[in-house]
C-alpha angles and dihedrals in degrees: 000000000000093000096059103018105029100113139354094279092052094045091050094047091046092053092049087045089059094046094046092049091047090048091051092048089047093050093048093047095047098037091120094049103048113105101180106057096167090060091046092052094044090050091049092050091050096046092043093048092046090050092050093043089061093036088059089047091047094050093042092240092163087063089057093053092049091046089052090052105043108348090232092133132035117269116265123239094289121030119232089253099046124114092248090057091046092051090048097052095040087050096047094047093049091048090050095047091048089050089053093047089051089062089063102030103056091165092061098047095107093052090042090053091049092051091045093055091045090053090046092049092051092046094049093044095049096048095041094048089047091053090049093050090046092047092055095037097044112013088172091077088068098054089113092069 
């Protein structure tokens, strides 16, 4: 419970995680019924971006960035060079590039949306599973909760 409902930041990110996951599932299930792909893509970018904003606050990622620059604070949950950070940034760059492409390639928006939610699902699954494994293997990393 502490991992997802330990404080205000974890609670907000957990609620948005549920909303984001439900939206991705809804989008995948209804991908042949959606008529307004541009709105679906923009909504996904907004919800996904909002989730990652609060997830970065939750995991003290800003501390990781400062730690990588001048070591004046302790590292956050995942370091800047960690595989979790790399998966996050590659996924976000890919999602945003696909979002930009969808502006110009209207005929591919359905496919682009499907790829975006697939990338988002992989990204979320990998990082959240990493958090769970880290929580059970080294709970002292979560003393800030």
